[in-house]
C-alpha positions in Angstrom: 11.8 4.8 -21.8 10.8 0.9 -22.1 13.7 -0.3 -23.3 13.1 1.4 -26.8 16.0 3.4 -28.5 15.6 6.3 -30.9 15.3 4.4 -34.0 12.4 2.3 -32.7 10.5 5.9 -31.8 10.9 7.3 -35.3 9.5 3.9 -37.0 6.5 3.9 -34.7 5.7 7.1 -35.4 6.0 6.8 -39.2 3.8 3.6 -38.9 1.5 5.4 -36.8 1.6 8.6 -39.4 0.7 6.2 -42.1 -2.4 4.5 -40.3 -3.6 7.2 -38.4 -3.1 10.0 -40.8 -1.4 13.3 -40.6 -4.6 15.1 -39.5 -6.0 12.9 -36.7 -2.0 12.3 -35.4 -2.0 15.5 -33.0 -5.6 14.2 -31.8 -4.6 11.0 -30.9 -1.2 12.0 -29.3 -3.0 14.3 -27.3 -5.5 12.0 -26.3 -2.8 9.2 -25.2 -1.7 12.1 -23.5 -4.2 12.9 -21.3 -5.3 9.1 -20.8 -1.6 8.5 -19.7 -1.6 11.4 -16.8 -5.0 10.1 -16.1 -3.8 6.6 -15.3 -0.6 8.3 -13.6 -3.0 10.1 -11.4 -5.2 7.4 -10.4 -2.3 4.9 -9.3 -1.1 7.4 -7.1 -3.7 8.2 -5.5 -4.3 4.5 -4.5 -0.9 4.1 -3.4 -1.2 7.0 -1.3 -4.5 5.8 0.2 -3.1 2.1 0.6 0.1 3.7 2.3 -2.2 5.7 4.6 -4.2 2.5 5.6 -0.9 0.8 6.3 0.2 3.4 8.7 -3.2 3.3 10.6 -3.0 -0.7 10.6 0.4 -0.2 12.1 -0.8 2.3 14.9 -3.6 0.1 16.0 -1.0 -3.1 16.0 1.3 -1.0 18.3 -1.1 -0.1 20.5 -3.0 -3.4 20.7 0.2 -4.9 21.6 1.0 -2.7 24.6 -2.2 -3.6 25.9 -1.6 -7.2 25.9 -0.7 -9.3 28.9 2.7 -9.7 27.7 3.3 -5.9 27.8 0.7 -5.6 31.4 2.3 -5.5 34.5 0.6 -7.8 36.8 -1.6 -6.4 39.5 -0.2 -6.6 43.2 -3.6 -8.5 44.0 -3.3 -11.5 41.4 0.2 -12.2 42.3 -0.6 -12.7 46.2 -1.2 -15.9 47.5 -4.1 -16.1 50.2 -3.6 -18.4 53.2 -6.9 -20.1 52.4 -5.4 -20.9 49.0 -2.5 -23.7 50.3 -2.9 -27.0 49.0 -4.0 -29.6 51.2 -2.1 -33.2 51.5 -3.4 -35.7 49.7 -4.8 -38.6 52.0 
């Protein structure tokens, strides 16, 4: 957990016990636990929202690509050359 071994955790617990005191330490631990769980829920919510937004954007990009001129087949009328469109020789 965060690169902290068992010895470091014991030292941190002893220092916290000395600073906060034995009566307030359980309340502090409970408050920290709730804070971390709230933070985890918030980050998961943001991650889910970002994934959903990216999926919607990708779908819109795919639909736009399909409708672009590169993917569109030319109409038969556009490809026909009228006899009136012939180029006259220069004089």
